[in-house]
N, CA, C and O atoms as a GROMACS GRO file, in nm:
protein
  304
    1MET      N    1   0.892   3.274  -3.101
    1MET     CA    2   0.875   3.145  -3.020
    1MET      C    3   0.785   3.163  -2.900
    1MET      O    4   0.794   3.263  -2.829
    2LYS      N    5   0.701   3.069  -2.879
    2LYS     CA    6   0.607   3.080  -2.773
    2LYS      C    7   0.670   3.018  -2.642
    2LYS      O    8   0.749   2.925  -2.645
    3LEU      N    9   0.628   3.076  -2.533
    3LEU     CA   10   0.695   3.030  -2.402
    3LEU      C   11   0.662   2.887  -2.370
    3LEU      O   12   0.744   2.820  -2.307
    4GLU      N   13   0.546   2.834  -2.409
    4GLU     CA   14   0.506   2.693  -2.383
    4GLU      C   15   0.611   2.593  -2.449
    4GLU      O   16   0.640   2.484  -2.399
    5ASN      N   17   0.661   2.637  -2.556
    5ASN     CA   18   0.766   2.547  -2.633
    5ASN      C   19   0.904   2.559  -2.561
    5ASN      O   20   0.986   2.468  -2.577
    6MET      N   21   0.931   2.660  -2.487
    6MET     CA   22   1.064   2.670  -2.432
    6MET      C   23   1.074   2.602  -2.287
    6MET      O   24   1.182   2.571  -2.238
    7VAL      N   25   0.957   2.583  -2.226
    7VAL     CA   26   0.957   2.526  -2.100
    7VAL      C   27   0.973   2.365  -2.100
    7VAL      O   28   0.891   2.296  -2.161
    8LEU      N   29   1.065   2.318  -2.039
    8LEU     CA   30   1.086   2.170  -2.036
    8LEU      C   31   1.033   2.132  -1.904
    8LEU      O   32   1.075   2.180  -1.799
    9GLU      N   33   0.933   2.039  -1.912
    9GLU     CA   34   0.880   1.981  -1.796
    9GLU      C   35   0.951   1.865  -1.736
    9GLU      O   36   0.984   1.772  -1.809
   10LYS      N   37   0.976   1.863  -1.606
   10LYS     CA   38   1.054   1.754  -1.560
   10LYS      C   39   0.941   1.645  -1.512
   10LYS      O   40   0.833   1.681  -1.464
   11PRO      N   41   0.976   1.512  -1.532
   11PRO     CA   42   0.887   1.420  -1.488
   11PRO      C   43   0.854   1.421  -1.336
   11PRO      O   44   0.944   1.443  -1.255
   12TYR      N   45   0.733   1.398  -1.301
   12TYR     CA   46   0.699   1.401  -1.159
   12TYR      C   47   0.749   1.270  -1.098
   12TYR      O   48   0.732   1.160  -1.150
   13ARG      N   49   0.814   1.291  -0.981
   13ARG     CA   50   0.877   1.176  -0.908
   13ARG      C   51   0.811   1.183  -0.765
   13ARG      O   52   0.806   1.288  -0.701
   14THR      N   53   0.760   1.062  -0.720
   14THR     CA   54   0.714   1.063  -0.588
   14THR      C   55   0.831   1.038  -0.495
   14THR      O   56   0.942   1.005  -0.535
   15TRP      N   57   0.796   1.058  -0.361
   15TRP     CA   58   0.899   1.036  -0.251
   15TRP      C   59   0.954   0.885  -0.260
   15TRP      O   60   1.073   0.858  -0.244
   16GLU      N   61   0.862   0.798  -0.286
   16GLU     CA   62   0.898   0.659  -0.289
   16GLU      C   63   1.003   0.636  -0.400
   16GLU      O   64   1.100   0.565  -0.375
   17GLN      N   65   0.988   0.691  -0.515
   17GLN     CA   66   1.079   0.677  -0.635
   17GLN      C   67   1.220   0.742  -0.590
   17GLN      O   68   1.327   0.687  -0.617
   18ILE      N   69   1.212   0.860  -0.520
   18ILE     CA   70   1.331   0.922  -0.470
   18ILE      C   71   1.414   0.834  -0.380
   18ILE      O   72   1.536   0.820  -0.390
   19CYS      N   73   1.340   0.778  -0.293
   19CYS     CA   74   1.397   0.678  -0.184
   19CYS      C   75   1.457   0.554  -0.258
   19CYS      O   76   1.568   0.511  -0.229
   20LEU      N   77   1.380   0.501  -0.352
   20LEU     CA   78   1.437   0.387  -0.428
   20LEU      C   79   1.557   0.422  -0.506
   20LEU      O   80   1.644   0.337  -0.520
   21ASP      N   81   1.571   0.541  -0.560
   21ASP     CA   82   1.686   0.589  -0.642
   21ASP      C   83   1.811   0.603  -0.539
   21ASP      O   84   1.925   0.578  -0.576
   22ARG      N   85   1.783   0.643  -0.415
   22ARG     CA   86   1.894   0.657  -0.317
   22ARG      C   87   1.936   0.513  -0.275
   22ARG      O   88   2.056   0.490  -0.256
   23LEU      N   89   1.845   0.420  -0.260
   23LEU     CA   90   1.866   0.289  -0.218
   23LEU      C   91   1.954   0.222  -0.326
   23LEU      O   92   2.050   0.152  -0.294
   24LYS      N   93   1.920   0.245  -0.455
   24LYS     CA   94   2.003   0.189  -0.569
   24LYS      C   95   2.139   0.249  -0.568
   24LYS      O   96   2.232   0.178  -0.606
   25LYS      N   97   2.163   0.370  -0.529
   25LYS     CA   98   2.290   0.425  -0.506
   25LYS      C   99   2.387   0.353  -0.408
   25LYS      O  100   2.503   0.320  -0.433
   26ILE      N  101   2.316   0.332  -0.288
   26ILE     CA  102   2.397   0.275  -0.178
   26ILE      C  103   2.401   0.118  -0.189
   26ILE      O  104   2.486   0.054  -0.126
   27GLY      N  105   2.311   0.059  -0.266
   27GLY     CA  106   2.323  -0.092  -0.281
   27GLY      C  107   2.230  -0.152  -0.172
   27GLY      O  108   2.131  -0.091  -0.133
   28ILE      N  109   2.265  -0.274  -0.124
   28ILE     CA  110   2.188  -0.354  -0.026
   28ILE      C  111   2.213  -0.279   0.108
   28ILE      O  112   2.327  -0.253   0.145
   29ALA      N  113   2.111  -0.247   0.174
   29ALA     CA  114   2.114  -0.180   0.304
   29ALA      C  115   2.006  -0.212   0.408
   29ALA      O  116   1.895  -0.249   0.369
   30THR      N  117   2.032  -0.200   0.531
   30THR     CA  118   1.919  -0.207   0.631
   30THR      C  119   1.835  -0.086   0.633
   30THR      O  120   1.871   0.014   0.569
   31ALA      N  121   1.728  -0.088   0.698
   31ALA     CA  122   1.637   0.033   0.709
   31ALA      C  123   1.716   0.154   0.777
   31ALA      O  124   1.706   0.269   0.735
   32ALA      N  125   1.791   0.121   0.876
   32ALA     CA  126   1.865   0.228   0.940
   32ALA      C  127   1.970   0.292   0.848
   32ALA      O  128   1.981   0.414   0.844
   33GLN      N  129   2.046   0.211   0.777
   33GLN     CA  130   2.134   0.268   0.678
   33GLN      C  131   2.069   0.343   0.567
   33GLN      O  132   2.123   0.444   0.521
   34TRP      N  133   1.945   0.296   0.521
   34TRP     CA  134   1.865   0.358   0.429
   34TRP      C  135   1.820   0.495   0.477
   34TRP      O  136   1.825   0.594   0.404
   35ALA      N  137   1.774   0.496   0.606
   35ALA     CA  138   1.721   0.619   0.658
   35ALA      C  139   1.848   0.721   0.679
   35ALA      O  140   1.828   0.842   0.666
   36GLU      N  141   1.962   0.678   0.708
   36GLU     CA  142   2.084   0.760   0.718
   36GLU      C  143   2.103   0.820   0.591
   36GLU      O  144   2.128   0.941   0.589
   37ALA      N  145   2.096   0.751   0.473
   37ALA     CA  146   2.126   0.806   0.343
   37ALA      C  147   2.019   0.901   0.303
   37ALA      O  148   2.048   0.988   0.220
   38MET      N  149   1.897   0.895   0.354
   38MET     CA  150   1.789   0.988   0.319
   38MET      C  151   1.793   1.109   0.410
   38MET      O  152   1.720   1.205   0.386
   39GLY      N  153   1.875   1.109   0.511
   39GLY     CA  154   1.890   1.222   0.595
   39GLY      C  155   1.801   1.214   0.724
   39GLY      O  156   1.776   1.318   0.786
   40TYR      N  157   1.761   1.113   0.758
   40TYR     CA  158   1.682   1.097   0.877
   40TYR      C  159   1.765   1.059   1.000
   40TYR      O  160   1.712   1.041   1.109
   41GLY      N  161   1.888   1.050   0.979
   41GLY     CA  162   1.978   1.010   1.100
   41GLY      C  163   1.978   0.863   1.105
   41GLY      O  164   1.959   0.797   1.003
   42ASN      N  165   1.997   0.810   1.217
   42ASN     CA  166   2.002   0.668   1.227
   42ASN      C  167   1.867   0.601   1.271
   42ASN      O  168   1.861   0.483   1.304
   43ASN      N  169   1.755   0.692   1.269
   43ASN     CA  170   1.615   0.639   1.295
   43ASN      C  171   1.547   0.582   1.174
   43ASN      O  172   1.508   0.648   1.078
   44ARG      N  173   1.537   0.448   1.189
   44ARG     CA  174   1.481   0.365   1.064
   44ARG      C  175   1.335   0.400   1.055
   44ARG      O  176   1.279   0.369   0.950
   45ASN      N  177   1.263   0.459   1.150
   45ASN     CA  178   1.126   0.487   1.134
   45ASN      C  179   1.088   0.578   1.033
   45ASN      O  180   0.972   0.584   0.992
   46GLY      N  181   1.196   0.660   0.985
   46GLY     CA  182   1.177   0.749   0.882
   46GLY      C  183   1.145   0.697   0.746
   46GLY      O  184   1.086   0.764   0.661
   47VAL      N  185   1.193   0.562   0.728
   47VAL     CA  186   1.161   0.500   0.589
   47VAL      C  187   1.068   0.384   0.604
   47VAL      O  188   1.028   0.324   0.504
   48ILE      N  189   1.031   0.347   0.733
   48ILE     CA  190   0.943   0.231   0.752
   48ILE      C  191   0.807   0.249   0.665
   48ILE      O  192   0.765   0.162   0.589
   49ASN      N  193   0.745   0.375   0.686
   49ASN     CA  194   0.618   0.388   0.607
   49ASN      C  195   0.647   0.390   0.449
   49ASN      O  196   0.566   0.346   0.367
   50VAL      N  197   0.757   0.441   0.419
   50VAL     CA  198   0.785   0.441   0.265
   50VAL      C  199   0.799   0.297   0.220
   50VAL      O  200   0.746   0.260   0.115
   51ILE      N  201   0.871   0.212   0.299
   51ILE     CA  202   0.889   0.074   0.263
   51ILE      C  203   0.756   0.009   0.252
   51ILE      O  204   0.736  -0.070   0.159
   52LYS      N  205   0.661   0.036   0.339
   52LYS     CA  206   0.525  -0.020   0.329
   52LYS      C  207   0.458   0.019   0.212
   52LYS      O  208   0.396  -0.062   0.143
   53ARG      N  209   0.465   0.150   0.181
   53ARG     CA  210   0.395   0.196   0.054
   53ARG      C  211   0.453   0.135  -0.074
   53ARG      O  212   0.381   0.101  -0.168
   54ILE      N  213   0.593   0.123  -0.075
   54ILE     CA  214   0.651   0.059  -0.186
   54ILE      C  215   0.617  -0.085  -0.204
   54ILE      O  216   0.595  -0.131  -0.316
   55GLN      N  217   0.611  -0.156  -0.097
   55GLN     CA  218   0.561  -0.290  -0.100
   55GLN      C  219   0.415  -0.308  -0.152
   55GLN      O  220   0.382  -0.402  -0.225
   56LYS      N  221   0.334  -0.217  -0.111
   56LYS     CA  222   0.197  -0.220  -0.155
   56LYS      C  223   0.172  -0.172  -0.296
   56LYS      O  224   0.089  -0.231  -0.366
   57ASP      N  225   0.238  -0.069  -0.341
   57ASP     CA  226   0.217  -0.014  -0.468
   57ASP      C  227   0.304  -0.060  -0.577
   57ASP      O  228   0.254  -0.066  -0.690
   58MET      N  229   0.430  -0.095  -0.558
   58MET     CA  230   0.526  -0.140  -0.659
   58MET      C  231   0.618  -0.238  -0.602
   58MET      O  232   0.738  -0.208  -0.595
   59PRO      N  233   0.574  -0.358  -0.558
   59PRO     CA  234   0.652  -0.463  -0.501
   59PRO      C  235   0.769  -0.512  -0.589
   59PRO      O  236   0.871  -0.557  -0.537
   60GLU      N  237   0.755  -0.504  -0.711
   60GLU     CA  238   0.864  -0.550  -0.811
   60GLU      C  239   0.990  -0.467  -0.811
   60GLU      O  240   1.090  -0.506  -0.871
   61LYS      N  241   0.986  -0.347  -0.740
   61LYS     CA  242   1.101  -0.260  -0.733
   61LYS      C  243   1.198  -0.270  -0.613
   61LYS      O  244   1.308  -0.216  -0.605
   62LEU      N  245   1.131  -0.356  -0.513
   62LEU     CA  246   1.202  -0.362  -0.387
   62LEU      C  247   1.222  -0.515  -0.345
   62LEU      O  248   1.127  -0.591  -0.327
   63LYS      N  249   1.353  -0.551  -0.332
   63LYS     CA  250   1.374  -0.691  -0.281
   63LYS      C  251   1.412  -0.693  -0.132
   63LYS      O  252   1.501  -0.619  -0.090
   64ILE      N  253   1.346  -0.774  -0.057
   64ILE     CA  254   1.385  -0.790   0.081
   64ILE      C  255   1.463  -0.918   0.103
   64ILE      O  256   1.414  -1.025   0.065
   65HIS      N  257   1.583  -0.914   0.162
   65HIS     CA  258   1.667  -1.025   0.172
   65HIS      C  259   1.638  -1.122   0.276
   65HIS      O  260   1.650  -1.243   0.262
   66ASN      N  261   1.595  -1.055   0.392
   66ASN     CA  262   1.567  -1.143   0.518
   66ASN      C  263   1.420  -1.128   0.566
   66ASN      O  264   1.367  -1.017   0.558
   67ASP      N  265   1.354  -1.231   0.614
   67ASP     CA  266   1.232  -1.215   0.666
   67ASP      C  267   1.226  -1.163   0.808
   67ASP      O  268   1.122  -1.111   0.851
   68ARG      N  269   1.334  -1.175   0.880
   68ARG     CA  270   1.347  -1.136   1.018
   68ARG      C  271   1.450  -1.017   1.022
   68ARG      O  272   1.524  -0.994   0.927
   69ARG      N  273   1.452  -0.946   1.132
   69ARG     CA  274   1.553  -0.834   1.150
   69ARG      C  275   1.681  -0.896   1.177
   69ARG      O  276   1.691  -0.998   1.245
   70PRO      N  277   1.794  -0.826   1.116
   70PRO     CA  278   1.776  -0.696   1.040
   70PRO      C  279   1.747  -0.736   0.894
   70PRO      O  280   1.816  -0.820   0.835
   71ARG      N  281   1.649  -0.678   0.841
   71ARG     CA  282   1.605  -0.697   0.699
   71ARG      C  283   1.705  -0.618   0.608
   71ARG      O  284   1.751  -0.509   0.645
   72MET      N  285   1.734  -0.670   0.501
   72MET     CA  286   1.816  -0.600   0.414
   72MET      C  287   1.739  -0.577   0.283
   72MET      O  288   1.674  -0.666   0.227
   73TYR      N  289   1.751  -0.451   0.239
   73TYR     CA  290   1.660  -0.408   0.126
   73TYR      C  291   1.754  -0.376   0.000
   73TYR      O  292   1.867  -0.330   0.013
   74GLU      N  293   1.697  -0.404  -0.114
   74GLU     CA  294   1.768  -0.382  -0.243
   74GLU      C  295   1.672  -0.326  -0.342
   74GLU      O  296   1.562  -0.377  -0.356
   75ALA      N  297   1.710  -0.222  -0.412
   75ALA     CA  298   1.611  -0.165  -0.516
   75ALA      C  299   1.643  -0.232  -0.644
   75ALA      O  300   1.761  -0.245  -0.677
   76LEU      N  301   1.552  -0.272  -0.715
   76LEU     CA  302   1.564  -0.346  -0.839
   76LEU      C  303   1.542  -0.254  -0.958
   76LEU      O  304   1.548  -0.299  -1.072
   0.00000   0.00000   0.00000
């Protein structure tokens, strides 16, 4: 048996996909709650850039419930 056949490759996941998976686990949350779940503490700035990239690259995967603060986010 060749070694190439034995190695199982894991699919490559971006940080945005990892963050969306965590948001899906916690449900609807604010940026501060989402940042807490990602390990950033209560500092929402940790996920703000991630949210912007998700809105730009894959807007169909993130639903924003309020236009004003506090915005509530939900992973679809």
